[in-house]
N, CA, C and O atoms as a DFTB+ gen file, in Angstrom:
720 C
 N C O
     1  1     -76.074       9.630     -24.417
     2  2     -75.648      10.967     -24.650
     3  2     -76.948      11.891     -24.912
     4  3     -77.024      13.026     -24.443
     5  1     -77.889      11.351     -25.643
     6  2     -79.070      12.132     -26.010
     7  2     -79.788      12.716     -24.749
     8  3     -80.127      13.898     -24.685
     9  1     -79.993      11.821     -23.767
    10  2     -80.734      12.269     -22.630
    11  2     -79.936      13.272     -21.818
    12  3     -80.531      14.193     -21.259
    13  1     -78.639      13.142     -21.724
    14  2     -77.829      14.096     -21.018
    15  2     -77.919      15.486     -21.729
    16  3     -78.045      16.511     -21.060
    17  1     -77.855      15.505     -23.018
    18  2     -77.958      16.702     -23.782
    19  2     -79.294      17.346     -23.549
    20  3     -79.372      18.562     -23.374
    21  1     -80.357      16.557     -23.541
    22  2     -81.735      17.104     -23.289
    23  2     -81.812      17.748     -21.925
    24  3     -82.374      18.830     -21.754
    25  1     -81.234      17.057     -20.955
    26  2     -81.297      17.605     -19.527
    27  2     -80.526      18.889     -19.436
    28  3     -80.902      19.800     -18.698
    29  1     -79.449      18.968     -20.184
    30  2     -78.610      20.225     -20.112
    31  2     -79.299      21.380     -20.835
    32  3     -78.918      22.536     -20.650
    33  1     -80.252      21.099     -21.611
    34  2     -81.030      22.140     -22.282
    35  2     -82.256      22.578     -21.492
    36  3     -82.965      23.489     -21.919
    37  1     -82.512      21.966     -20.384
    38  2     -83.754      22.244     -19.650
    39  2     -83.911      23.702     -19.217
    40  3     -84.984      24.290     -19.348
    41  1     -82.823      24.271     -18.698
    42  2     -82.904      25.652     -18.146
    43  2     -82.929      26.727     -19.207
    44  3     -83.618      27.739     -19.079
    45  1     -82.118      26.474     -20.320
    46  2     -81.933      27.496     -21.304
    47  2     -81.446      26.893     -22.628
    48  3     -80.765      25.867     -22.641
    49  1     -81.800      27.537     -23.720
    50  2     -81.211      27.096     -25.021
    51  2     -79.712      27.328     -25.060
    52  3     -79.190      28.306     -24.525
    53  1     -79.040      26.388     -25.715
    54  2     -77.570      26.490     -25.798
    55  2     -77.120      26.148     -27.229
    56  3     -77.877      25.582     -28.019
    57  1     -75.930      26.490     -27.519
    58  2     -75.324      26.025     -28.789
    59  2     -74.365      24.887     -28.512
    60  3     -73.950      24.678     -27.372
    61  1     -74.036      24.200     -29.483
    62  2     -73.268      22.952     -29.353
    63  2     -71.951      23.170     -28.613
    64  3     -71.516      22.300     -27.859
    65  1     -71.329      24.290     -28.813
    66  2     -70.041      24.566     -28.136
    67  2     -70.273      24.631     -26.592
    68  3     -69.474      24.084     -25.832
    69  1     -71.382      25.309     -26.126
    70  2     -71.602      25.331     -24.724
    71  2     -71.942      23.944     -24.137
    72  3     -71.525      23.616     -23.026
    73  1     -72.690      23.149     -24.885
    74  2     -72.948      21.778     -24.435
    75  2     -71.645      20.980     -24.328
    76  3     -71.446      20.255     -23.353
    77  1     -70.777      21.102     -25.299
    78  2     -69.513      20.360     -25.254
    79  2     -68.712      20.850     -24.118
    80  3     -68.119      20.022     -23.427
    81  1     -68.628      22.133     -23.846
    82  2     -67.871      22.766     -22.724
    83  2     -68.412      22.152     -21.395
    84  3     -67.619      21.737     -20.550
    85  1     -69.679      22.097     -21.221
    86  2     -70.252      21.555     -19.994
    87  2     -69.949      20.089     -19.851
    88  3     -69.641      19.646     -18.745
    89  1     -70.019      19.323     -20.896
    90  2     -69.729      17.890     -20.799
    91  2     -68.201      17.678     -20.574
    92  3     -67.814      16.766     -19.843
    93  1     -67.347      18.508     -21.192
    94  2     -65.917      18.380     -20.880
    95  2     -65.614      18.686     -19.392
    96  3     -64.819      17.994     -18.756
    97  1     -66.257      19.721     -18.864
    98  2     -66.066      20.082     -17.479
    99  2     -66.495      18.928     -16.569
   100  3     -65.829      18.662     -15.569
   101  1     -67.596      18.238     -16.894
   102  2     -68.135      17.105     -16.109
   103  2     -67.256      15.895     -16.229
   104  3     -67.114      15.159     -15.252
   105  1     -66.647      15.643     -17.389
   106  2     -65.929      14.409     -17.660
   107  2     -64.400      14.539     -17.419
   108  3     -63.691      13.540     -17.293
   109  1     -63.924      15.788     -17.360
   110  2     -62.537      15.940     -17.178
   111  2     -61.698      15.277     -18.303
   112  3     -62.032      15.399     -19.481
   113  1     -60.603      14.574     -17.918
   114  2     -59.733      13.946     -18.921
   115  2     -60.478      12.852     -19.759
   116  3     -60.069      12.552     -20.880
   117  1     -61.541      12.280     -19.218
   118  2     -62.313      11.269     -19.889
   119  2     -63.070      11.859     -21.103
   120  3     -63.436      11.120     -22.017
   121  1     -63.303      13.185     -21.112
   122  2     -64.006      13.846     -22.139
   123  2     -63.118      14.296     -23.291
   124  3     -63.629      14.848     -24.266
   125  1     -61.864      14.091     -23.219
   126  2     -60.949      14.560     -24.274
   127  2     -61.250      13.977     -25.630
   128  3     -60.922      14.560     -26.663
   129  1     -61.895      12.784     -25.616
   130  2     -62.247      12.199     -26.947
   131  2     -63.589      12.717     -27.512
   132  3     -63.953      12.416     -28.649
   133  1     -64.327      13.517     -26.673
   134  2     -65.569      14.026     -27.102
   135  2     -65.263      15.249     -28.019
   136  3     -64.678      16.246     -27.596
   137  1     -65.701      15.107     -29.312
   138  2     -65.505      16.265     -30.224
   139  2     -66.805      16.895     -30.516
   140  3     -67.881      16.340     -30.294
   141  1     -66.666      18.124     -31.041
   142  2     -67.865      18.912     -31.320
   143  2     -68.802      18.250     -32.280
   144  3     -70.018      18.417     -32.193
   145  1     -68.227      17.475     -33.225
   146  2     -69.063      16.774     -34.162
   147  2     -70.056      15.821     -33.588
   148  3     -71.168      15.654     -34.088
   149  1     -69.608      15.172     -32.474
   150  2     -70.530      14.240     -31.813
   151  2     -71.720      14.994     -31.186
   152  3     -72.853      14.512     -31.191
   153  1     -71.434      16.151     -30.664
   154  2     -72.539      16.953     -30.092
   155  2     -73.502      17.365     -31.153
   156  3     -74.713      17.297     -30.946
   157  1     -73.000      17.799     -32.301
   158  2     -73.889      18.297     -33.359
   159  2     -74.676      17.090     -33.980
   160  3     -75.837      17.259     -34.354
   161  1     -74.074      15.915     -34.088
   162  2     -74.773      14.761     -34.581
   163  2     -75.926      14.446     -33.638
   164  3     -77.045      14.189     -34.083
   165  1     -75.656      14.465     -32.352
   166  2     -76.633      14.213     -31.317
   167  2     -77.790      15.191     -31.447
   168  3     -78.960      14.809     -31.423
   169  1     -77.419      16.505     -31.589
   170  2     -78.432      17.585     -31.692
   171  2     -79.234      17.410     -32.987
   172  3     -80.434      17.686     -32.988
   173  1     -78.623      16.966     -34.076
   174  2     -79.363      16.755     -35.279
   175  2     -80.408      15.651     -35.111
   176  3     -81.549      15.783     -35.553
   177  1     -79.979      14.524     -34.440
   178  2     -80.877      13.454     -34.212
   179  2     -82.066      13.886     -33.316
   180  3     -83.226      13.551     -33.557
   181  1     -81.706      14.630     -32.301
   182  2     -82.750      15.122     -31.381
   183  2     -83.735      16.057     -32.100
   184  3     -84.938      16.041     -31.841
   185  1     -83.187      16.866     -33.005
   186  2     -84.085      17.763     -33.802
   187  2     -84.976      16.902     -34.712
   188  3     -86.179      17.150     -34.782
   189  1     -84.451      15.952     -35.375
   190  2     -85.251      15.036     -36.270
   191  2     -86.355      14.310     -35.512
   192  3     -87.446      14.060     -36.023
   193  1     -86.010      13.982     -34.251
   194  2     -87.027      13.271     -33.388
   195  2     -88.040      14.237     -32.780
   196  3     -88.947      13.824     -32.057
   197  1     -87.880      15.522     -33.077
   198  2     -88.856      16.525     -32.499
   199  2     -88.631      16.833     -31.024
   200  3     -89.533      17.290     -30.323
   201  1     -87.414      16.573     -30.570
   202  2     -87.146      16.819     -29.133
   203  2     -86.475      18.178     -28.840
   204  3     -86.557      18.712     -27.734
   205  1     -85.802      18.716     -29.894
   206  2     -85.217      20.042     -29.829
   207  2     -85.561      20.846     -31.125
   208  3     -85.876      20.279     -32.171
   209  1     -85.480      22.181     -30.990
   210  2     -85.627      23.005     -32.234
   211  2     -84.350      23.823     -32.313
   212  3     -83.768      24.190     -31.292
   213  1     -83.939      24.092     -33.484
   214  2     -82.746      24.876     -33.738
   215  2     -83.206      26.242     -34.185
   216  3     -84.072      26.381     -35.049
   217  1     -82.615      27.234     -33.584
   218  2     -82.828      28.662     -33.947
   219  2     -81.550      29.295     -34.204
   220  3     -80.508      28.796     -33.777
   221  1     -81.574      30.441     -34.925
   222  2     -80.385      31.233     -35.128
   223  2     -80.367      32.313     -34.137
   224  3     -81.398      32.928     -33.866
   225  1     -79.222      32.574     -33.577
   226  2     -79.031      33.642     -32.583
   227  2     -77.997      34.575     -33.127
   228  3     -76.969      34.127     -33.636
   229  1     -78.233      35.857     -33.036
   230  2     -77.280      36.881     -33.374
   231  2     -76.216      36.933     -32.279
   232  3     -76.532      37.271     -31.138
   233  1     -74.969      36.607     -32.598
   234  2     -73.849      36.733     -31.640
   235  2     -73.501      38.087     -31.430
   236  3     -73.292      38.499     -30.289
   237  1     -73.413      38.858     -32.480
   238  2     -73.084      40.303     -32.387
   239  2     -73.389      40.856     -33.790
   240  3     -73.722      40.120     -34.719
   241  1     -73.265      42.122     -33.891
   242  2     -73.483      42.793     -35.194
   243  2     -72.483      42.254     -36.215
   244  3     -72.826      41.992     -37.367
   245  1     -71.208      42.092     -35.752
   246  2     -70.154      41.714     -36.710
   247  2     -69.956      40.146     -36.756
   248  3     -69.517      39.586     -37.761
   249  1     -70.301      39.489     -35.625
   250  2     -70.046      38.061     -35.533
   251  2     -71.024      37.198     -36.283
   252  3     -72.061      37.686     -36.731
   253  1     -70.725      35.954     -36.427
   254  2     -71.606      35.007     -37.150
   255  2     -72.861      34.702     -36.297
   256  3     -72.865      34.846     -35.074
   257  1     -73.913      34.276     -37.003
   258  2     -75.087      33.831     -36.260
   259  2     -74.872      32.420     -35.868
   260  3     -74.466      31.591     -36.683
   261  1     -75.143      32.125     -34.611
   262  2     -74.981      30.779     -34.098
   263  2     -76.300      29.941     -34.121
   264  3     -77.410      30.471     -34.074
   265  1     -76.100      28.627     -34.195
   266  2     -77.240      27.751     -34.026
   267  2     -77.402      27.520     -32.520
   268  3     -76.459      27.148     -31.822
   269  1     -78.632      27.754     -32.044
   270  2     -78.918      27.611     -30.627
   271  2     -80.043      26.517     -30.564
   272  3     -80.991      26.575     -31.346
   273  1     -79.939      25.584     -29.689
   274  2     -80.909      24.523     -29.548
   275  2     -81.727      24.685     -28.285
   276  3     -81.196      24.935     -27.203
   277  1     -83.028      24.536     -28.446
   278  2     -83.956      24.612     -27.303
   279  2     -84.873      23.338     -27.269
   280  3     -85.143      22.709     -28.293
   281  1     -85.288      23.034     -26.144
   282  2     -86.173      21.893     -25.956
   283  2     -87.590      22.136     -26.441
   284  3     -88.112      23.240     -26.284
   285  1     -88.229      21.119     -27.033
   286  2     -89.574      21.153     -27.329
   287  2     -90.356      20.628     -26.139
   288  3     -89.714      20.185     -25.186
   289  1     -91.621      20.636     -26.106
   290  2     -92.384      20.038     -25.020
   291  2     -92.066      18.547     -24.836
   292  3     -91.963      18.030     -23.724
   293  1     -91.915      17.886     -26.000
   294  2     -91.577      16.433     -25.978
   295  2     -90.171      16.223     -25.477
   296  3     -89.895      15.208     -24.836
   297  1     -89.258      17.163     -25.751
   298  2     -87.881      17.050     -25.243
   299  2     -87.875      17.245     -23.728
   300  3     -87.189      16.511     -23.016
   301  1     -88.638      18.236     -23.221
   302  2     -88.753      18.456     -21.781
   303  2     -89.322      17.218     -21.081
   304  3     -88.868      16.824     -20.007
   305  1     -90.336      16.614     -21.726
   306  2     -90.933      15.422     -21.134
   307  2     -89.952      14.251     -21.080
   308  3     -89.884      13.532     -20.083
   309  1     -89.191      14.068     -22.170
   310  2     -88.237      12.964     -22.141
   311  2     -87.152      13.210     -21.185
   312  3     -86.722      12.265     -20.523
   313  1     -86.644      14.448     -21.043
   314  2     -85.613      14.744     -20.065
   315  2     -86.126      14.470     -18.636
   316  3     -85.410      13.889     -17.821
   317  1     -87.341      14.884     -18.346
   318  2     -87.915      14.619     -17.024
   319  2     -88.070      13.124     -16.717
   320  3     -87.794      12.663     -15.609
   321  1     -88.528      12.378     -17.753
   322  2     -88.757      10.913     -17.614
   323  2     -87.387      10.193     -17.394
   324  3     -87.296       9.272     -16.583
   325  1     -86.332      10.628     -18.126
   326  2     -85.019      10.054     -17.953
   327  2     -84.535      10.282     -16.537
   328  3     -84.013       9.365     -15.903
   329  1     -84.703      11.500     -16.031
   330  2     -84.198      11.864     -14.703
   331  2     -84.972      11.042     -13.666
   332  3     -84.387      10.619     -12.669
   333  1     -86.237      10.813     -13.871
   334  2     -87.044      10.090     -12.903
   335  2     -86.827       8.569     -12.941
   336  3     -87.123       7.847     -11.989
   337  1     -86.277       8.104     -14.127
   338  2     -85.992       6.696     -14.265
   339  2     -84.766       6.317     -13.479
   340  3     -83.740       6.984     -13.615
   341  1     -84.807       5.355     -12.718
   342  2     -83.650       4.884     -11.903
   343  2     -82.511       4.408     -12.839
   344  3     -82.706       4.036     -13.996
   345  1     -81.324       4.454     -12.239
   346  2     -80.172       3.894     -12.976
   347  2     -79.821       2.560     -12.270
   348  3     -79.493       2.530     -11.084
   349  1     -79.899       1.520     -13.009
   350  2     -79.709       0.196     -12.428
   351  2     -78.263      -0.010     -12.010
   352  3     -77.364       0.731     -12.409
   353  1     -78.069      -1.021     -11.209
   354  2     -76.722      -1.365     -10.661
   355  2     -75.675      -1.646     -11.748
   356  3     -74.474      -1.505     -11.516
   357  1     -76.137      -2.034     -12.906
   358  2     -75.186      -2.389     -14.036
   359  2     -74.840      -1.159     -14.819
   360  3     -74.009      -1.257     -15.722
   361  1     -75.422       0.023     -14.542
   362  2     -75.147       1.181     -15.376
   363  2     -73.683       1.607     -15.199
   364  3     -73.120       1.472     -14.113
   365  1     -73.114       2.087     -16.204
   366  2     -71.764       2.532     -16.226
   367  2     -71.586       3.688     -15.271
   368  3     -72.491       4.516     -15.170
   369  1     -70.499       3.795     -14.578
   370  2     -70.200       4.883     -13.637
   371  2     -70.239       6.260     -14.377
   372  3     -70.761       7.241     -13.847
   373  1     -69.695       6.300     -15.569
   374  2     -69.651       7.558     -16.275
   375  2     -71.073       8.011     -16.613
   376  3     -71.394       9.190     -16.462
   377  1     -71.899       7.121     -17.052
   378  2     -73.327       7.390     -17.327
   379  2     -74.051       7.955     -16.038
   380  3     -74.784       8.942     -16.098
   381  1     -73.810       7.300     -14.929
   382  2     -74.408       7.793     -13.674
   383  2     -73.879       9.127     -13.286
   384  3     -74.641       9.975     -12.822
   385  1     -72.617       9.353     -13.453
   386  2     -71.969      10.597     -13.122
   387  2     -72.627      11.775     -13.948
   388  3     -72.942      12.841     -13.421
   389  1     -72.803      11.495     -15.268
   390  2     -73.384      12.496     -16.101
   391  2     -74.838      12.758     -15.722
   392  3     -75.345      13.864     -15.912
   393  1     -75.500      11.750     -15.194
   394  2     -76.900      11.954     -14.747
   395  2     -76.893      12.897     -13.494
   396  3     -77.747      13.767     -13.317
   397  1     -75.890      12.653     -12.677
   398  2     -75.823      13.503     -11.456
   399  2     -75.544      15.001     -11.886
   400  3     -76.182      15.918     -11.367
   401  1     -74.612      15.218     -12.809
   402  2     -74.341      16.516     -13.274
   403  2     -75.530      17.157     -13.942
   404  3     -75.856      18.316     -13.687
   405  1     -76.179      16.385     -14.806
   406  2     -77.368      16.920     -15.482
   407  2     -78.534      17.214     -14.504
   408  3     -79.277      18.179     -14.688
   409  1     -78.678      16.370     -13.469
   410  2     -79.656      16.621     -12.466
   411  2     -79.434      17.982     -11.777
   412  3     -80.361      18.772     -11.593
   413  1     -78.149      18.220     -11.403
   414  2     -77.857      19.479     -10.726
   415  2     -78.038      20.666     -11.677
   416  3     -78.566      21.696     -11.257
   417  1     -77.638      20.564     -12.882
   418  2     -77.707      21.705     -13.807
   419  2     -79.103      21.993     -14.255
   420  3     -79.439      23.142     -14.543
   421  1     -79.954      20.945     -14.323
   422  2     -81.362      21.114     -14.789
   423  2     -82.338      21.335     -13.723
   424  3     -83.441      21.801     -14.010
   425  1     -82.026      21.040     -12.507
   426  2     -82.892      21.048     -11.329
   427  2     -84.045      20.062     -11.513
   428  3     -85.094      20.210     -10.886
   429  1     -83.856      19.060     -12.367
   430  2     -84.924      17.984     -12.529
   431  2     -84.907      16.933     -11.414
   432  3     -85.888      16.224     -11.191
   433  1     -83.776      16.855     -10.727
   434  2     -83.644      15.898      -9.592
   435  2     -82.582      16.385      -8.712
   436  3     -81.737      17.203      -9.078
   437  1     -82.643      15.845      -7.495
   438  2     -81.559      16.176      -6.512
   439  2     -80.521      15.069      -6.610
   440  3     -80.843      13.900      -6.398
   441  1     -79.281      15.422      -6.928
   442  2     -78.243      14.417      -7.028
   443  2     -78.157      13.476      -5.847
   444  3     -77.917      12.282      -6.026
   445  1     -78.352      13.999      -4.616
   446  2     -78.228      13.159      -3.471
   447  2     -79.359      12.122      -3.414
   448  3     -79.164      11.017      -2.907
   449  1     -80.507      12.470      -3.920
   450  2     -81.623      11.482      -3.990
   451  2     -81.263      10.372      -4.977
   452  3     -81.549       9.199      -4.735
   453  1     -80.629      10.756      -6.100
   454  2     -80.198       9.738      -7.073
   455  2     -79.134       8.840      -6.511
   456  3     -79.162       7.630      -6.735
   457  1     -78.179       9.413      -5.772
   458  2     -77.137       8.638      -5.149
   459  2     -77.759       7.584      -4.180
   460  3     -77.405       6.405      -4.188
   461  1     -78.672       8.070      -3.382
   462  2     -79.279       7.224      -2.395
   463  2     -80.089       6.048      -3.063
   464  3     -80.047       4.914      -2.588
   465  1     -80.778       6.340      -4.109
   466  2     -81.518       5.297      -4.821
   467  2     -80.609       4.264      -5.419
   468  3     -80.888       3.067      -5.352
   469  1     -79.484       4.730      -6.024
   470  2     -78.561       3.791      -6.558
   471  2     -77.889       2.977      -5.494
   472  3     -77.615       1.794      -5.693
   473  1     -77.614       3.595      -4.351
   474  2     -77.046       2.854      -3.224
   475  2     -77.908       1.750      -2.807
   476  3     -77.440       0.620      -2.670
   477  1     -79.157       2.016      -2.596
   478  2     -80.199       0.983      -2.161
   479  2     -80.202      -0.180      -3.128
   480  3     -80.233      -1.344      -2.729
   481  1     -80.168       0.176      -4.489
   482  2     -80.195      -0.859      -5.511
   483  2     -78.935      -1.729      -5.481
   484  3     -79.009      -2.948      -5.636
   485  1     -77.788      -1.095      -5.283
   486  2     -76.543      -1.821      -5.209
   487  2     -76.454      -2.693      -3.976
   488  3     -75.933      -3.805      -4.065
   489  1     -76.922      -2.259      -2.867
   490  2     -76.945      -3.045      -1.632
   491  2     -77.835      -4.286      -1.829
   492  3     -77.490      -5.398      -1.428
   493  1     -78.987      -4.047      -2.460
   494  2     -79.841      -5.229      -2.722
   495  2     -79.184      -6.277      -3.587
   496  3     -79.219      -7.472      -3.291
   497  1     -78.571      -5.794      -4.683
   498  2     -77.896      -6.697      -5.599
   499  2     -76.677      -7.347      -5.009
   500  3     -76.385      -8.502      -5.319
   501  1     -75.951      -6.634      -4.160
   502  2     -74.786      -7.156      -3.464
   503  2     -75.187      -8.273      -2.553
   504  3     -74.499      -9.291      -2.493
   505  1     -76.286      -8.121      -1.834
   506  2     -76.786      -9.111      -0.936
   507  2     -77.121     -10.412      -1.694
   508  3     -76.804     -11.514      -1.247
   509  1     -77.788     -10.235      -2.885
   510  2     -78.121     -11.356      -3.728
   511  2     -76.901     -12.063      -4.189
   512  3     -76.863     -13.293      -4.173
   513  1     -75.886     -11.334      -4.606
   514  2     -74.605     -11.957      -5.117
   515  2     -73.898     -12.693      -3.962
   516  3     -73.352     -13.774      -4.179
   517  1     -73.896     -12.143      -2.773
   518  2     -73.293     -12.719      -1.706
   519  2     -73.963     -14.033      -1.268
   520  3     -73.286     -15.002      -0.928
   521  1     -75.276     -14.045      -1.282
   522  2     -76.075     -15.243      -0.969
   523  2     -75.763     -16.306      -2.031
   524  3     -75.568     -17.471      -1.685
   525  1     -75.715     -15.947      -3.251
   526  2     -75.413     -16.896      -4.367
   527  2     -73.993     -17.425      -4.196
   528  3     -73.757     -18.616      -4.398
   529  1     -73.040     -16.564      -3.827
   530  2     -71.677     -16.981      -3.637
   531  2     -71.551     -17.988      -2.550
   532  3     -70.764     -18.927      -2.673
   533  1     -72.313     -17.833      -1.458
   534  2     -72.274     -18.791      -0.376
   535  2     -72.801     -20.179      -0.797
   536  3     -72.424     -21.195      -0.213
   537  1     -73.656     -20.206      -1.794
   538  2     -74.170     -21.483      -2.270
   539  2     -73.272     -22.235      -3.258
   540  3     -73.523     -23.391      -3.598
   541  1     -72.183     -21.522      -3.723
   542  2     -71.262     -22.116      -4.659
   543  2     -69.865     -22.326      -4.015
   544  3     -69.462     -21.634      -3.080
   545  1     -69.211     -23.255      -4.542
   546  2     -67.783     -23.451      -4.173
   547  2     -66.978     -22.270      -4.573
   548  3     -66.999     -21.878      -5.739
   549  1     -66.235     -21.658      -3.611
   550  2     -65.459     -20.481      -3.943
   551  2     -64.349     -20.721      -4.940
   552  3     -63.827     -19.787      -5.549
   553  1     -63.997     -21.971      -5.099
   554  2     -62.955     -22.294      -6.102
   555  2     -63.526     -22.633      -7.453
   556  3     -62.769     -22.972      -8.364
   557  1     -64.828     -22.556      -7.623
   558  2     -65.439     -22.858      -8.883
   559  2     -65.408     -21.596      -9.809
   560  3     -65.152     -20.478      -9.361
   561  1     -65.679     -21.834     -11.100
   562  2     -65.719     -20.690     -12.023
   563  2     -66.902     -19.800     -11.677
   564  3     -66.790     -18.576     -11.751
   565  1     -68.034     -20.389     -11.301
   566  2     -69.154     -19.576     -10.954
   567  2     -68.908     -18.745      -9.679
   568  3     -69.304     -17.584      -9.575
   569  1     -68.230     -19.402      -8.711
   570  2     -67.871     -18.716      -7.476
   571  2     -66.972     -17.523      -7.727
   572  3     -67.128     -16.474      -7.103
   573  1     -66.002     -17.693      -8.671
   574  2     -65.086     -16.626      -8.971
   575  2     -65.821     -15.507      -9.631
   576  3     -65.541     -14.346      -9.334
   577  1     -66.776     -15.795     -10.540
   578  2     -67.598     -14.736     -11.149
   579  2     -68.430     -13.957     -10.079
   580  3     -68.463     -12.727     -10.061
   581  1     -69.082     -14.727      -9.212
   582  2     -69.849     -14.054      -8.157
   583  2     -69.013     -13.204      -7.224
   584  3     -69.455     -12.157      -6.750
   585  1     -67.766     -13.678      -6.961
   586  2     -66.845     -12.790      -6.140
   587  2     -66.530     -11.512      -6.884
   588  3     -66.532     -10.436      -6.286
   589  1     -66.254     -11.606      -8.191
   590  2     -65.945     -10.431      -8.976
   591  2     -67.149      -9.416      -8.972
   592  3     -66.971      -8.208      -8.813
   593  1     -68.319      -9.957      -9.147
   594  2     -69.534      -9.069      -9.141
   595  2     -69.701      -8.434      -7.779
   596  3     -70.037      -7.253      -7.699
   597  1     -69.488      -9.139      -6.753
   598  2     -69.569      -8.593      -5.361
   599  2     -68.545      -7.525      -5.144
   600  3     -68.854      -6.480      -4.570
   601  1     -67.310      -7.757      -5.592
   602  2     -66.252      -6.765      -5.367
   603  2     -66.481      -5.548      -6.198
   604  3     -66.142      -4.457      -5.741
   605  1     -67.028      -5.639      -7.380
   606  2     -67.336      -4.470      -8.245
   607  2     -68.395      -3.630      -7.500
   608  3     -68.265      -2.409      -7.413
   609  1     -69.417      -4.271      -6.977
   610  2     -70.530      -3.526      -6.384
   611  2     -70.073      -2.875      -5.034
   612  3     -70.557      -1.812      -4.643
   613  1     -69.153      -3.541      -4.371
   614  2     -68.571      -2.947      -3.161
   615  2     -67.793      -1.678      -3.539
   616  3     -67.908      -0.655      -2.864
   617  1     -66.994      -1.749      -4.631
   618  2     -66.273      -0.599      -5.092
   619  2     -67.212       0.539      -5.500
   620  3     -66.938       1.699      -5.193
   621  1     -68.336       0.221      -6.200
   622  2     -69.273       1.183      -6.587
   623  2     -69.942       1.815      -5.323
   624  3     -70.237       3.011      -5.345
   625  1     -70.169       1.109      -4.317
   626  2     -70.750       1.618      -3.071
   627  2     -69.788       2.646      -2.431
   628  3     -70.211       3.686      -1.926
   629  1     -68.470       2.314      -2.472
   630  2     -67.468       3.290      -1.944
   631  2     -67.409       4.511      -2.767
   632  3     -67.192       5.595      -2.225
   633  1     -67.596       4.405      -4.099
   634  2     -67.589       5.562      -4.947
   635  2     -68.840       6.407      -4.667
   636  3     -68.774       7.636      -4.697
   637  1     -69.983       5.751      -4.393
   638  2     -71.202       6.510      -4.064
   639  2     -71.019       7.295      -2.781
   640  3     -71.601       8.370      -2.633
   641  1     -70.217       6.781      -1.840
   642  2     -69.929       7.567      -0.583
   643  2     -69.178       8.883      -1.002
   644  3     -69.454       9.957      -0.468
   645  1     -68.231       8.763      -1.965
   646  2     -67.555       9.912      -2.401
   647  2     -68.515      10.903      -3.131
   648  3     -68.447      12.113      -2.914
   649  1     -69.375      10.380      -3.965
   650  2     -70.437      11.207      -4.637
   651  2     -71.265      11.901      -3.586
   652  3     -71.503      13.102      -3.709
   653  1     -71.704      11.232      -2.590
   654  2     -72.521      11.846      -1.567
   655  2     -71.797      12.980      -0.839
   656  3     -72.360      14.036      -0.550
   657  1     -70.555      12.715      -0.566
   658  2     -69.747      13.727       0.106
   659  2     -69.600      14.999      -0.750
   660  3     -69.786      16.117      -0.269
   661  1     -69.268      14.797      -2.000
   662  2     -69.066      15.958      -2.876
   663  2     -70.380      16.699      -3.081
   664  3     -70.413      17.920      -2.928
   665  1     -71.495      15.986      -3.431
   666  2     -72.749      16.625      -3.765
   667  2     -73.373      17.268      -2.463
   668  3     -74.110      18.249      -2.569
   669  1     -73.093      16.745      -1.308
   670  2     -73.557      17.294      -0.046
   671  2     -72.867      18.587       0.179
   672  3     -73.513      19.565       0.556
   673  1     -71.525      18.646      -0.041
   674  2     -70.724      19.850       0.070
   675  2     -71.187      20.938      -0.903
   676  3     -71.233      22.114      -0.541
   677  1     -71.536      20.543      -2.163
   678  2     -71.941      21.479      -3.122
   679  2     -73.296      22.043      -2.704
   680  3     -73.510      23.254      -2.764
   681  1     -74.198      21.184      -2.288
   682  2     -75.522      21.619      -1.852
   683  2     -75.447      22.601      -0.710
   684  3     -76.163      23.602      -0.716
   685  1     -74.587      22.343       0.289
   686  2     -74.514      23.200       1.458
   687  2     -73.805      24.526       1.124
   688  3     -74.032      25.531       1.798
   689  1     -72.940      24.532       0.077
   690  2     -72.288      25.742      -0.283
   691  2     -73.034      26.519      -1.435
   692  3     -72.548      27.533      -1.937
   693  1     -74.169      26.017      -1.800
   694  2     -74.913      26.694      -2.859
   695  2     -74.506      26.373      -4.264
   696  3     -74.979      27.022      -5.197
   697  1     -73.642      25.390      -4.460
   698  2     -73.164      25.086      -5.784
   699  2     -73.912      23.873      -6.330
   700  3     -73.678      23.479      -7.473
   701  1     -74.795      23.278      -5.553
   702  2     -75.438      22.039      -5.904
   703  2     -76.322      22.163      -7.061
   704  3     -75.860      22.161      -8.202
   705  1     -77.611      22.273      -6.814
   706  2     -78.618      22.261      -7.896
   707  2     -78.513      23.538      -8.735
   708  3     -78.777      24.657      -8.295
   709  1     -78.119      23.285      -9.935
   710  2     -78.113      24.402     -10.948
   711  2     -77.107      25.467     -10.833
   712  3     -77.108      26.393     -11.645
   713  1     -76.212      25.398      -9.839
   714  2     -75.248      26.422      -9.637
   715  2     -73.822      25.891      -9.928
   716  3     -72.839      26.602      -9.721
   717  1     -73.728      24.693     -10.388
   718  2     -72.459      24.138     -10.486
   719  2     -71.605      24.116     -11.566
   720  3     -70.505      23.572     -11.471
């Protein structure tokens, strides 16, 4: 969660409510359990680590002053490093999805490049699992496990096709990087 929050702060300082709204939009119904408290706990940890700074912003003459969080140089560096770091084949789909959203919003990476890198890694691991499955009795416990791994990675590859389709459409319509 920390890296996603940092990436969402790359373009501009935000307050916790805006961060939560962006995460809820990205996660849809899966984000319903995400409460504002989690966002502020994350921001507090990032502030203590020297990755963000909190400032007060005047909302209006009559309204309350809001806490707005901005990246420090160290926070920018960490967000860039996280985006450049590949997501392994074992990474959770939600985690990878959030990385795609953060990439588009921050302009730190092209979501389609991330999809392609993950696809290559999954294809490599799928080939390894299939070779190992051929070496085992398909009725053995190990063979069953290898079949399950291969099926999961095949499903992940199909999901990446959907990701590529959506992010390609967004990029061609101008909603891709940072406009989404």
